[in-house]
matplotlib code that plots the C-alpha trace (Angstrom):
import matplotlib.pyplot as plt

x = [13.0, 10.9, 7.1, 5.2, 1.9, 0.1, 0.1, 3.4, 3.4, 5.3, 9.0, 10.6, 12.0, 8.8, 6.7, 3.9, 6.1, 4.1, 1.2, 3.0, 1.3, 2.3, 3.9, 4.8, 2.7, 3.5, 1.1, 1.6, 5.2, 4.3, 5.9, 5.1, 7.4, 6.2, 6.8, 9.1, 11.5, 10.5, 9.9, 7.0, 6.4, 3.1, 4.2, 4.7, 8.5, 10.2, 13.4, 14.2, 16.0, 19.1, 19.2, 18.1, 15.8, 12.7, 11.2, 7.5, 5.4, 2.1, 2.0, -0.4, -1.8, -0.5, -1.6, -2.4, -3.8, -6.3, -8.9, -12.6, -15.4, -17.6, -21.0, -21.9, -25.4, -25.5, -28.3, -29.8, -28.8, -31.1, -34.0, -33.1, -35.1, -34.4]
y = [-15.8, -18.4, -18.1, -20.9, -20.0, -22.2, -21.1, -19.3, -15.5, -13.7, -13.3, -9.9, -9.4, -10.1, -7.1, -8.2, -8.7, -6.2, -8.7, -11.0, -11.4, -9.1, -11.0, -7.9, -4.7, -1.3, 1.0, 3.6, 3.8, 3.4, 0.0, -3.7, -6.7, -9.1, -12.8, -12.5, -10.4, -7.0, -4.0, -2.1, 1.5, 3.4, 5.5, 2.2, 2.5, -0.8, -2.1, -5.5, -8.3, -7.6, -4.0, -2.5, 0.5, 0.7, 4.2, 4.7, 3.5, 5.3, 9.1, 10.9, 8.0, 5.9, 2.5, 3.5, 7.0, 6.4, 9.2, 8.7, 11.1, 11.7, 13.5, 15.5, 16.7, 20.1, 21.8, 24.9, 28.3, 29.9, 31.5, 29.7, 27.1, 23.4]
z = [2.0, 0.3, 0.1, 1.8, 0.3, -2.3, -5.0, -4.3, -4.3, -7.1, -6.6, -5.7, -9.2, -11.1, -12.4, -10.1, -7.1, -5.1, -5.1, -2.6, 0.8, 3.7, 6.6, 8.7, 8.5, 10.0, 8.2, 11.0, 9.8, 6.1, 5.3, 4.8, 4.6, 1.9, 1.9, -1.1, 1.0, -0.4, 1.8, 0.3, 1.2, 1.2, -1.7, -3.7, -3.6, -2.8, -1.3, -2.8, -0.9, -3.0, -1.6, -4.9, -4.6, -6.8, -7.0, -6.5, -9.4, -9.0, -8.9, -6.5, -4.4, -1.5, -0.3, 3.2, 2.5, -0.3, -0.2, 0.2, -0.6, 2.4, 2.1, 5.1, 5.7, 7.2, 9.1, 7.4, 8.7, 11.3, 9.5, 6.3, 4.4, 4.9]

ax = plt.figure().add_subplot(projection="3d")
ax.plot(x, y, z, "-o")
ax.set_aspect("equal")
plt.show()
């Protein structure tokens, strides 16, 4: 698969190969097909066009499930102070 973008996206074997553009996305299934032929999984693992498996590179986080801090304002308990 050859990238048609200008400038071209990094090749699958380059260290920055995950930076290639997504051409097919299935985040509900946890994977993306990049224009360099790489299958990228939400845990950052990859399947290269050659069939080589690259283990996840970042511990603890995933692309699709990044956590956010949400502040929730709660009402005071009955009889309590605001």
